[in-house]
N, CA, C and O atoms as a Maestro MAE file, in Angstrom:
{
 s_m_m2io_version
 :::
 2.0.0
}

f_m_ct {
 s_m_title
 :::
 protein
 m_atom[276] {
  # First column is atom index #
  i_m_mmod_type
  r_m_x_coord
  r_m_y_coord
  r_m_z_coord
  i_m_residue_number
  s_m_chain_name
  s_m_pdb_residue_name
  s_m_pdb_atom_name
  i_m_atomic_number
  :::
  1 25 -47.995 -3.829 40.339 1 A "MET " " N  " 7
  2 3 -47.982 -3.425 38.944 1 A "MET " " CA " 6
  3 2 -46.558 -3.422 38.402 1 A "MET " " C  " 6
  4 15 -46.299 -3.891 37.293 1 A "MET " " O  " 8
  5 25 -45.635 -2.883 39.208 2 A "GLU " " N  " 7
  6 3 -44.240 -2.848 38.764 2 A "GLU " " CA " 6
  7 2 -43.676 -4.256 38.596 2 A "GLU " " C  " 6
  8 15 -42.891 -4.519 37.686 2 A "GLU " " O  " 8
  9 25 -44.095 -5.168 39.500 3 A "ASP " " N  " 7
  10 3 -43.637 -6.554 39.388 3 A "ASP " " CA " 6
  11 2 -44.157 -7.190 38.091 3 A "ASP " " C  " 6
  12 15 -43.431 -7.918 37.414 3 A "ASP " " O  " 8
  13 25 -45.396 -6.912 37.763 4 A "LEU " " N  " 7
  14 3 -45.987 -7.451 36.536 4 A "LEU " " CA " 6
  15 2 -45.280 -6.903 35.305 4 A "LEU " " C  " 6
  16 15 -44.983 -7.633 34.360 4 A "LEU " " O  " 8
  17 25 -45.017 -5.593 35.337 5 A "LEU " " N  " 7
  18 3 -44.317 -4.963 34.223 5 A "LEU " " CA " 6
  19 2 -42.890 -5.532 34.086 5 A "LEU " " C  " 6
  20 15 -42.408 -5.786 32.982 5 A "LEU " " O  " 8
  21 25 -42.245 -5.718 35.225 6 A "GLY " " N  " 7
  22 3 -40.901 -6.307 35.213 6 A "GLY " " CA " 6
  23 2 -40.904 -7.722 34.661 6 A "GLY " " C  " 6
  24 15 -40.003 -8.097 33.912 6 A "GLY " " O  " 8
  25 25 -41.909 -8.510 35.025 7 A "ALA " " N  " 7
  26 3 -42.014 -9.884 34.531 7 A "ALA " " CA " 6
  27 2 -42.253 -9.902 33.016 7 A "ALA " " C  " 6
  28 15 -41.690 -10.734 32.305 7 A "ALA " " O  " 8
  29 25 -43.079 -8.990 32.536 8 A "VAL " " N  " 7
  30 3 -43.348 -8.920 31.091 8 A "VAL " " CA " 6
  31 2 -42.081 -8.530 30.336 8 A "VAL " " C  " 6
  32 15 -41.773 -9.099 29.289 8 A "VAL " " O  " 8
  33 25 -41.351 -7.560 30.873 9 A "VAL " " N  " 7
  34 3 -40.118 -7.113 30.216 9 A "VAL " " CA " 6
  35 2 -39.086 -8.224 30.220 9 A "VAL " " C  " 6
  36 15 -38.439 -8.479 29.204 9 A "VAL " " O  " 8
  37 25 -38.926 -8.893 31.367 10 A "ASP " " N  " 7
  38 3 -37.947 -9.980 31.464 10 A "ASP " " CA " 6
  39 2 -38.290 -11.132 30.534 10 A "ASP " " C  " 6
  40 15 -37.422 -11.646 29.828 10 A "ASP " " O  " 8
  41 25 -39.535 -11.531 30.531 11 A "ASN " " N  " 7
  42 3 -39.945 -12.630 29.652 11 A "ASN " " CA " 6
  43 2 -39.874 -12.215 28.194 11 A "ASN " " C  " 6
  44 15 -39.556 -13.027 27.326 11 A "ASN " " O  " 8
  45 25 -40.168 -10.964 27.927 12 A "GLY " " N  " 7
  46 3 -40.086 -10.481 26.550 12 A "GLY " " CA " 6
  47 2 -38.657 -10.544 26.040 12 A "GLY " " C  " 6
  48 15 -38.420 -10.937 24.897 12 A "GLY " " O  " 8
  49 25 -37.706 -10.160 26.879 13 A "LEU " " N  " 7
  50 3 -36.300 -10.228 26.474 13 A "LEU " " CA " 6
  51 2 -35.844 -11.673 26.307 13 A "LEU " " C  " 6
  52 15 -35.081 -11.996 25.396 13 A "LEU " " O  " 8
  53 25 -36.316 -12.530 27.192 14 A "GLY " " N  " 7
  54 3 -35.964 -13.947 27.090 14 A "GLY " " CA " 6
  55 2 -36.507 -14.569 25.817 14 A "GLY " " C  " 6
  56 15 -35.802 -15.277 25.097 14 A "GLY " " O  " 8
  57 25 -37.761 -14.294 25.559 15 A "ILE " " N  " 7
  58 3 -38.389 -14.825 24.345 15 A "ILE " " CA " 6
  59 2 -37.754 -14.209 23.102 15 A "ILE " " C  " 6
  60 15 -37.535 -14.898 22.106 15 A "ILE " " O  " 8
  61 25 -37.457 -12.904 23.162 16 A "GLY " " N  " 7
  62 3 -36.799 -12.251 22.029 16 A "GLY " " CA " 6
  63 2 -35.437 -12.841 21.748 16 A "GLY " " C  " 6
  64 15 -35.068 -13.044 20.591 16 A "GLY " " O  " 8
  65 25 -34.686 -13.119 22.805 17 A "SER " " N  " 7
  66 3 -33.368 -13.742 22.632 17 A "SER " " CA " 6
  67 2 -33.507 -15.133 22.038 17 A "SER " " C  " 6
  68 15 -32.730 -15.524 21.166 17 A "SER " " O  " 8
  69 25 -34.502 -15.882 22.513 18 A "PHE " " N  " 7
  70 3 -34.726 -17.226 22.000 18 A "PHE " " CA " 6
  71 2 -35.099 -17.196 20.524 18 A "PHE " " C  " 6
  72 15 -34.613 -18.012 19.741 18 A "PHE " " O  " 8
  73 25 -35.957 -16.259 20.144 19 A "LEU " " N  " 7
  74 3 -36.340 -16.143 18.737 19 A "LEU " " CA " 6
  75 2 -35.158 -15.711 17.875 19 A "LEU " " C  " 6
  76 15 -35.018 -16.166 16.740 19 A "LEU " " O  " 8
  77 25 -34.309 -14.836 18.409 20 A "ALA " " N  " 7
  78 3 -33.115 -14.437 17.667 20 A "ALA " " CA " 6
  79 2 -32.191 -15.632 17.467 20 A "ALA " " C  " 6
  80 15 -31.594 -15.784 16.402 20 A "ALA " " O  " 8
  81 25 -32.072 -16.477 18.483 21 A "LEU " " N  " 7
  82 3 -31.257 -17.689 18.363 21 A "LEU " " CA " 6
  83 2 -31.825 -18.633 17.307 21 A "LEU " " C  " 6
  84 15 -31.082 -19.182 16.494 21 A "LEU " " O  " 8
  85 25 -33.133 -18.816 17.323 22 A "LEU " " N  " 7
  86 3 -33.763 -19.674 16.310 22 A "LEU " " CA " 6
  87 2 -33.551 -19.117 14.905 22 A "LEU " " C  " 6
  88 15 -33.266 -19.866 13.971 22 A "LEU " " O  " 8
  89 25 -33.690 -17.820 14.762 23 A "TYR " " N  " 7
  90 3 -33.460 -17.186 13.463 23 A "TYR " " CA " 6
  91 2 -32.032 -17.435 13.002 23 A "TYR " " C  " 6
  92 15 -31.799 -17.785 11.845 23 A "TYR " " O  " 8
  93 25 -31.076 -17.254 13.909 24 A "PHE " " N  " 7
  94 3 -29.669 -17.500 13.589 24 A "PHE " " CA " 6
  95 2 -29.456 -18.937 13.139 24 A "PHE " " C  " 6
  96 15 -28.782 -19.187 12.140 24 A "PHE " " O  " 8
  97 25 -30.028 -19.872 13.872 25 A "ILE " " N  " 7
  98 3 -29.845 -21.290 13.548 25 A "ILE " " CA " 6
  99 2 -30.416 -21.605 12.173 25 A "ILE " " C  " 6
  100 15 -29.762 -22.257 11.360 25 A "ILE " " O  " 8
  101 25 -31.627 -21.147 11.914 26 A "PHE " " N  " 7
  102 3 -32.278 -21.517 10.661 26 A "PHE " " CA " 6
  103 2 -31.693 -20.800 9.447 26 A "PHE " " C  " 6
  104 15 -31.781 -21.329 8.339 26 A "PHE " " O  " 8
  105 25 -31.110 -19.636 9.610 27 A "THR " " N  " 7
  106 3 -30.545 -18.933 8.454 27 A "THR " " CA " 6
  107 2 -29.086 -19.291 8.240 27 A "THR " " C  " 6
  108 15 -28.709 -19.712 7.146 27 A "THR " " O  " 8
  109 25 -28.272 -19.134 9.248 28 A "TYR " " N  " 7
  110 3 -26.837 -19.317 9.067 28 A "TYR " " CA " 6
  111 2 -26.430 -20.774 8.968 28 A "TYR " " C  " 6
  112 15 -25.478 -21.096 8.258 28 A "TYR " " O  " 8
  113 25 -27.120 -21.655 9.656 29 A "VAL " " N  " 7
  114 3 -26.785 -23.068 9.570 29 A "VAL " " CA " 6
  115 2 -27.094 -23.597 8.170 29 A "VAL " " C  " 6
  116 15 -26.364 -24.446 7.658 29 A "VAL " " O  " 8
  117 25 -28.156 -23.112 7.552 30 A "LYS " " N  " 7
  118 3 -28.459 -23.511 6.175 30 A "LYS " " CA " 6
  119 2 -27.340 -23.048 5.243 30 A "LYS " " C  " 6
  120 15 -26.925 -23.786 4.349 30 A "LYS " " O  " 8
  121 25 -26.852 -21.819 5.455 31 A "ASP " " N  " 7
  122 3 -25.752 -21.312 4.639 31 A "ASP " " CA " 6
  123 2 -24.487 -22.137 4.850 31 A "ASP " " C  " 6
  124 15 -23.767 -22.435 3.897 31 A "ASP " " O  " 8
  125 25 -24.223 -22.499 6.086 32 A "ILE " " N  " 7
  126 3 -23.043 -23.306 6.383 32 A "ILE " " CA " 6
  127 2 -23.177 -24.678 5.738 32 A "ILE " " C  " 6
  128 15 -22.204 -25.207 5.201 32 A "ILE " " O  " 8
  129 25 -24.368 -25.255 5.786 33 A "ASN " " N  " 7
  130 3 -24.598 -26.558 5.179 33 A "ASN " " CA " 6
  131 2 -24.373 -26.494 3.670 33 A "ASN " " C  " 6
  132 15 -23.751 -27.391 3.100 33 A "ASN " " O  " 8
  133 25 -24.867 -25.459 3.027 34 A "THR " " N  " 7
  134 3 -24.668 -25.286 1.586 34 A "THR " " CA " 6
  135 2 -23.184 -25.151 1.262 34 A "THR " " C  " 6
  136 15 -22.699 -25.737 0.294 34 A "THR " " O  " 8
  137 25 -22.473 -24.386 2.065 35 A "THR " " N  " 7
  138 3 -21.041 -24.212 1.861 35 A "THR " " CA " 6
  139 2 -20.300 -25.536 2.031 35 A "THR " " C  " 6
  140 15 -19.397 -25.846 1.254 35 A "THR " " O  " 8
  141 25 -20.672 -26.301 3.027 36 A "MET " " N  " 7
  142 3 -20.014 -27.597 3.256 36 A "MET " " CA " 6
  143 2 -20.260 -28.555 2.098 36 A "MET " " C  " 6
  144 15 -19.366 -29.318 1.734 36 A "MET " " O  " 8
  145 25 -21.442 -28.531 1.519 37 A "ILE " " N  " 7
  146 3 -21.738 -29.389 0.370 37 A "ILE " " CA " 6
  147 2 -20.860 -28.983 -0.815 37 A "ILE " " C  " 6
  148 15 -20.317 -29.841 -1.512 37 A "ILE " " O  " 8
  149 25 -20.722 -27.675 -1.040 38 A "LYS " " N  " 7
  150 3 -19.868 -27.200 -2.130 38 A "LYS " " CA " 6
  151 2 -18.412 -27.586 -1.892 38 A "LYS " " C  " 6
  152 15 -17.707 -27.963 -2.828 38 A "LYS " " O  " 8
  153 25 -17.965 -27.494 -0.653 39 A "MET " " N  " 7
  154 3 -16.590 -27.872 -0.328 39 A "MET " " CA " 6
  155 2 -16.369 -29.361 -0.550 39 A "MET " " C  " 6
  156 15 -15.317 -29.771 -1.041 39 A "MET " " O  " 8
  157 25 -17.343 -30.155 -0.195 40 A "SER " " N  " 7
  158 3 -17.251 -31.597 -0.404 40 A "SER " " CA " 6
  159 2 -17.158 -31.921 -1.894 40 A "SER " " C  " 6
  160 15 -16.348 -32.757 -2.296 40 A "SER " " O  " 8
  161 25 -17.976 -31.269 -2.708 41 A "ASP " " N  " 7
  162 3 -17.913 -31.483 -4.158 41 A "ASP " " CA " 6
  163 2 -16.550 -31.081 -4.714 41 A "ASP " " C  " 6
  164 15 -16.005 -31.764 -5.581 41 A "ASP " " O  " 8
  165 25 -16.004 -29.978 -4.218 42 A "THR " " N  " 7
  166 3 -14.701 -29.526 -4.667 42 A "THR " " CA " 6
  167 2 -13.619 -30.517 -4.278 42 A "THR " " C  " 6
  168 15 -12.713 -30.785 -5.067 42 A "THR " " O  " 8
  169 25 -13.701 -31.061 -3.080 43 A "MET " " N  " 7
  170 3 -12.714 -32.052 -2.631 43 A "MET " " CA " 6
  171 2 -12.765 -33.304 -3.505 43 A "MET " " C  " 6
  172 15 -11.725 -33.884 -3.817 43 A "MET " " O  " 8
  173 25 -13.958 -33.720 -3.899 44 A "ILE " " N  " 7
  174 3 -14.091 -34.883 -4.777 44 A "ILE " " CA " 6
  175 2 -13.447 -34.593 -6.124 44 A "ILE " " C  " 6
  176 15 -12.752 -35.447 -6.675 44 A "ILE " " O  " 8
  177 25 -13.669 -33.402 -6.658 45 A "GLN " " N  " 7
  178 3 -13.048 -33.030 -7.932 45 A "GLN " " CA " 6
  179 2 -11.528 -33.002 -7.811 45 A "GLN " " C  " 6
  180 15 -10.830 -33.419 -8.735 45 A "GLN " " O  " 8
  181 25 -11.012 -32.521 -6.700 46 A "ILE " " N  " 7
  182 3 -9.564 -32.492 -6.485 46 A "ILE " " CA " 6
  183 2 -9.016 -33.912 -6.424 46 A "ILE " " C  " 6
  184 15 -7.960 -34.185 -6.996 46 A "ILE " " O  " 8
  185 25 -9.705 -34.820 -5.746 47 A "GLN " " N  " 7
  186 3 -9.259 -36.208 -5.673 47 A "GLN " " CA " 6
  187 2 -9.233 -36.851 -7.055 47 A "GLN " " C  " 6
  188 15 -8.292 -37.576 -7.378 47 A "GLN " " O  " 8
  189 25 -10.236 -36.599 -7.862 48 A "ILE " " N  " 7
  190 3 -10.280 -37.170 -9.220 48 A "ILE " " CA " 6
  191 2 -9.118 -36.619 -10.047 48 A "ILE " " C  " 6
  192 15 -8.451 -37.367 -10.763 48 A "ILE " " O  " 8
  193 25 -8.878 -35.312 -9.947 49 A "THR " " N  " 7
  194 3 -7.791 -34.691 -10.704 49 A "THR " " CA " 6
  195 2 -6.442 -35.241 -10.270 49 A "THR " " C  " 6
  196 15 -5.596 -35.537 -11.113 49 A "THR " " O  " 8
  197 25 -6.231 -35.381 -8.971 50 A "LEU " " N  " 7
  198 3 -4.965 -35.928 -8.482 50 A "LEU " " CA " 6
  199 2 -4.773 -37.365 -8.926 50 A "LEU " " C  " 6
  200 15 -3.658 -37.763 -9.263 50 A "LEU " " O  " 8
  201 25 -5.829 -38.141 -8.932 51 A "SER " " N  " 7
  202 3 -5.740 -39.520 -9.395 51 A "SER " " CA " 6
  203 2 -5.352 -39.571 -10.870 51 A "SER " " C  " 6
  204 15 -4.509 -40.374 -11.269 51 A "SER " " O  " 8
  205 25 -5.973 -38.709 -11.678 52 A "THR " " N  " 7
  206 3 -5.667 -38.647 -13.104 52 A "THR " " CA " 6
  207 2 -4.213 -38.227 -13.328 52 A "THR " " C  " 6
  208 15 -3.517 -38.815 -14.156 52 A "THR " " O  " 8
  209 25 -3.764 -37.231 -12.605 53 A "LEU " " N  " 7
  210 3 -2.381 -36.773 -12.735 53 A "LEU " " CA " 6
  211 2 -1.391 -37.846 -12.302 53 A "LEU " " C  " 6
  212 15 -0.341 -38.008 -12.924 53 A "LEU " " O  " 8
  213 25 -1.713 -38.574 -11.247 54 A "THR " " N  " 7
  214 3 -0.839 -39.651 -10.788 54 A "THR " " CA " 6
  215 2 -0.711 -40.721 -11.861 54 A "THR " " C  " 6
  216 15 0.390 -41.210 -12.116 54 A "THR " " O  " 8
  217 25 -1.814 -41.089 -12.490 55 A "ASP " " N  " 7
  218 3 -1.770 -42.084 -13.569 55 A "ASP " " CA " 6
  219 2 -0.921 -41.586 -14.738 55 A "ASP " " C  " 6
  220 15 -0.141 -42.351 -15.306 55 A "ASP " " O  " 8
  221 25 -1.067 -40.322 -15.098 56 A "ARG " " N  " 7
  222 3 -0.289 -39.763 -16.208 56 A "ARG " " CA " 6
  223 2 1.207 -39.757 -15.880 56 A "ARG " " C  " 6
  224 15 2.032 -40.058 -16.742 56 A "ARG " " O  " 8
  225 25 1.552 -39.420 -14.657 57 A "ILE " " N  " 7
  226 3 2.962 -39.401 -14.255 57 A "ILE " " CA " 6
  227 2 3.540 -40.805 -14.275 57 A "ILE " " C  " 6
  228 15 4.668 -41.004 -14.725 57 A "ILE " " O  " 8
  229 25 2.780 -41.782 -13.794 58 A "GLU " " N  " 7
  230 3 3.249 -43.170 -13.809 58 A "GLU " " CA " 6
  231 2 3.495 -43.641 -15.236 58 A "GLU " " C  " 6
  232 15 4.485 -44.324 -15.498 58 A "GLU " " O  " 8
  233 25 2.605 -43.286 -16.163 59 A "LYS " " N  " 7
  234 3 2.794 -43.683 -17.563 59 A "LYS " " CA " 6
  235 2 4.041 -43.022 -18.152 59 A "LYS " " C  " 6
  236 15 4.798 -43.665 -18.879 59 A "LYS " " O  " 8
  237 25 4.257 -41.739 -17.843 60 A "LEU " " N  " 7
  238 3 5.450 -41.051 -18.339 60 A "LEU " " CA " 6
  239 2 6.722 -41.657 -17.756 60 A "LEU " " C  " 6
  240 15 7.717 -41.794 -18.468 60 A "LEU " " O  " 8
  241 25 6.710 -42.018 -16.489 61 A "GLU " " N  " 7
  242 3 7.877 -42.634 -15.872 61 A "GLU " " CA " 6
  243 2 8.168 -43.994 -16.490 61 A "GLU " " C  " 6
  244 15 9.329 -44.362 -16.674 61 A "GLU " " O  " 8
  245 25 7.105 -44.749 -16.813 62 A "GLU " " N  " 7
  246 3 7.302 -46.043 -17.469 62 A "GLU " " CA " 6
  247 2 7.928 -45.855 -18.844 62 A "GLU " " C  " 6
  248 15 8.803 -46.632 -19.225 62 A "GLU " " O  " 8
  249 25 7.503 -44.841 -19.600 63 A "LYS " " N  " 7
  250 3 8.083 -44.558 -20.913 63 A "LYS " " CA " 6
  251 2 9.561 -44.194 -20.786 63 A "LYS " " C  " 6
  252 15 10.404 -44.663 -21.551 63 A "LYS " " O  " 8
  253 25 9.851 -43.345 -19.800 64 A "ILE " " N  " 7
  254 3 11.236 -42.919 -19.616 64 A "ILE " " CA " 6
  255 2 12.110 -44.113 -19.222 64 A "ILE " " C  " 6
  256 15 13.213 -44.258 -19.748 64 A "ILE " " O  " 8
  257 25 11.660 -44.940 -18.344 65 A "LYS " " N  " 7
  258 3 12.417 -46.121 -17.922 65 A "LYS " " CA " 6
  259 2 12.558 -47.111 -19.076 65 A "LYS " " C  " 6
  260 15 13.598 -47.752 -19.230 65 A "LYS " " O  " 8
  261 25 11.511 -47.229 -19.880 66 A "GLY " " N  " 7
  262 3 11.551 -48.157 -21.023 66 A "GLY " " CA " 6
  263 2 12.537 -47.703 -22.080 66 A "GLY " " C  " 6
  264 15 13.201 -48.543 -22.688 66 A "GLY " " O  " 8
  265 25 12.658 -46.403 -22.323 67 A "ASN " " N  " 7
  266 3 13.587 -45.876 -23.308 67 A "ASN " " CA " 6
  267 2 15.015 -45.891 -22.793 67 A "ASN " " C  " 6
  268 15 15.945 -45.957 -23.597 67 A "ASN " " O  " 8
  269 25 15.221 -45.832 -21.513 68 A "GLY " " N  " 7
  270 3 16.550 -45.808 -20.931 68 A "GLY " " CA " 6
  271 2 17.230 -47.155 -20.947 68 A "GLY " " C  " 6
  272 15 18.459 -47.202 -20.899 68 A "GLY " " O  " 8
  273 25 16.501 -48.256 -21.012 69 A "ASP " " N  " 7
  274 3 17.106 -49.598 -20.978 69 A "ASP " " CA " 6
  275 2 17.719 -49.970 -22.262 69 A "ASP " " C  " 6
  276 15 18.266 -51.065 -22.391 69 A "ASP " " O  " 8
  :::
 }
 m_bond[275] {
  # First column is bond index #
  i_m_from
  i_m_to
  i_m_order
  :::
  1 1 2 1
  2 2 3 1
  3 3 4 2
  4 3 5 1
  5 5 6 1
  6 6 7 1
  7 7 8 2
  8 7 9 1
  9 9 10 1
  10 10 11 1
  11 11 12 2
  12 11 13 1
  13 13 14 1
  14 14 15 1
  15 15 16 2
  16 15 17 1
  17 17 18 1
  18 18 19 1
  19 19 20 2
  20 19 21 1
  21 21 22 1
  22 22 23 1
  23 23 24 2
  24 23 25 1
  25 25 26 1
  26 26 27 1
  27 27 28 2
  28 27 29 1
  29 29 30 1
  30 30 31 1
  31 31 32 2
  32 31 33 1
  33 33 34 1
  34 34 35 1
  35 35 36 2
  36 35 37 1
  37 37 38 1
  38 38 39 1
  39 39 40 2
  40 39 41 1
  41 41 42 1
  42 42 43 1
  43 43 44 2
  44 43 45 1
  45 45 46 1
  46 46 47 1
  47 47 48 2
  48 47 49 1
  49 49 50 1
  50 50 51 1
  51 51 52 2
  52 51 53 1
  53 53 54 1
  54 54 55 1
  55 55 56 2
  56 55 57 1
  57 57 58 1
  58 58 59 1
  59 59 60 2
  60 59 61 1
  61 61 62 1
  62 62 63 1
  63 63 64 2
  64 63 65 1
  65 65 66 1
  66 66 67 1
  67 67 68 2
  68 67 69 1
  69 69 70 1
  70 70 71 1
  71 71 72 2
  72 71 73 1
  73 73 74 1
  74 74 75 1
  75 75 76 2
  76 75 77 1
  77 77 78 1
  78 78 79 1
  79 79 80 2
  80 79 81 1
  81 81 82 1
  82 82 83 1
  83 83 84 2
  84 83 85 1
  85 85 86 1
  86 86 87 1
  87 87 88 2
  88 87 89 1
  89 89 90 1
  90 90 91 1
  91 91 92 2
  92 91 93 1
  93 93 94 1
  94 94 95 1
  95 95 96 2
  96 95 97 1
  97 97 98 1
  98 98 99 1
  99 99 100 2
  100 99 101 1
  101 101 102 1
  102 102 103 1
  103 103 104 2
  104 103 105 1
  105 105 106 1
  106 106 107 1
  107 107 108 2
  108 107 109 1
  109 109 110 1
  110 110 111 1
  111 111 112 2
  112 111 113 1
  113 113 114 1
  114 114 115 1
  115 115 116 2
  116 115 117 1
  117 117 118 1
  118 118 119 1
  119 119 120 2
  120 119 121 1
  121 121 122 1
  122 122 123 1
  123 123 124 2
  124 123 125 1
  125 125 126 1
  126 126 127 1
  127 127 128 2
  128 127 129 1
  129 129 130 1
  130 130 131 1
  131 131 132 2
  132 131 133 1
  133 133 134 1
  134 134 135 1
  135 135 136 2
  136 135 137 1
  137 137 138 1
  138 138 139 1
  139 139 140 2
  140 139 141 1
  141 141 142 1
  142 142 143 1
  143 143 144 2
  144 143 145 1
  145 145 146 1
  146 146 147 1
  147 147 148 2
  148 147 149 1
  149 149 150 1
  150 150 151 1
  151 151 152 2
  152 151 153 1
  153 153 154 1
  154 154 155 1
  155 155 156 2
  156 155 157 1
  157 157 158 1
  158 158 159 1
  159 159 160 2
  160 159 161 1
  161 161 162 1
  162 162 163 1
  163 163 164 2
  164 163 165 1
  165 165 166 1
  166 166 167 1
  167 167 168 2
  168 167 169 1
  169 169 170 1
  170 170 171 1
  171 171 172 2
  172 171 173 1
  173 173 174 1
  174 174 175 1
  175 175 176 2
  176 175 177 1
  177 177 178 1
  178 178 179 1
  179 179 180 2
  180 179 181 1
  181 181 182 1
  182 182 183 1
  183 183 184 2
  184 183 185 1
  185 185 186 1
  186 186 187 1
  187 187 188 2
  188 187 189 1
  189 189 190 1
  190 190 191 1
  191 191 192 2
  192 191 193 1
  193 193 194 1
  194 194 195 1
  195 195 196 2
  196 195 197 1
  197 197 198 1
  198 198 199 1
  199 199 200 2
  200 199 201 1
  201 201 202 1
  202 202 203 1
  203 203 204 2
  204 203 205 1
  205 205 206 1
  206 206 207 1
  207 207 208 2
  208 207 209 1
  209 209 210 1
  210 210 211 1
  211 211 212 2
  212 211 213 1
  213 213 214 1
  214 214 215 1
  215 215 216 2
  216 215 217 1
  217 217 218 1
  218 218 219 1
  219 219 220 2
  220 219 221 1
  221 221 222 1
  222 222 223 1
  223 223 224 2
  224 223 225 1
  225 225 226 1
  226 226 227 1
  227 227 228 2
  228 227 229 1
  229 229 230 1
  230 230 231 1
  231 231 232 2
  232 231 233 1
  233 233 234 1
  234 234 235 1
  235 235 236 2
  236 235 237 1
  237 237 238 1
  238 238 239 1
  239 239 240 2
  240 239 241 1
  241 241 242 1
  242 242 243 1
  243 243 244 2
  244 243 245 1
  245 245 246 1
  246 246 247 1
  247 247 248 2
  248 247 249 1
  249 249 250 1
  250 250 251 1
  251 251 252 2
  252 251 253 1
  253 253 254 1
  254 254 255 1
  255 255 256 2
  256 255 257 1
  257 257 258 1
  258 258 259 1
  259 259 260 2
  260 259 261 1
  261 261 262 1
  262 262 263 1
  263 263 264 2
  264 263 265 1
  265 265 266 1
  266 266 267 1
  267 267 268 2
  268 267 269 1
  269 269 270 1
  270 270 271 1
  271 271 272 2
  272 271 273 1
  273 273 274 1
  274 274 275 1
  275 275 276 2
  :::
 }
}
């Protein structure tokens, strides 16, 4: 009887740990995925802004060089 009770307790803890792991994976990984998507969108916006600023600086430098000659 004690062996049976021990087996039930051991398997219960194993199964409980496994279910806790699955819960962690399905909840937190979804949150991490959402965060990564937002970070990716932000990086794209930063790249567009930097490209725009680079073009504006190049145009200003051309004006300055053109007026200096």
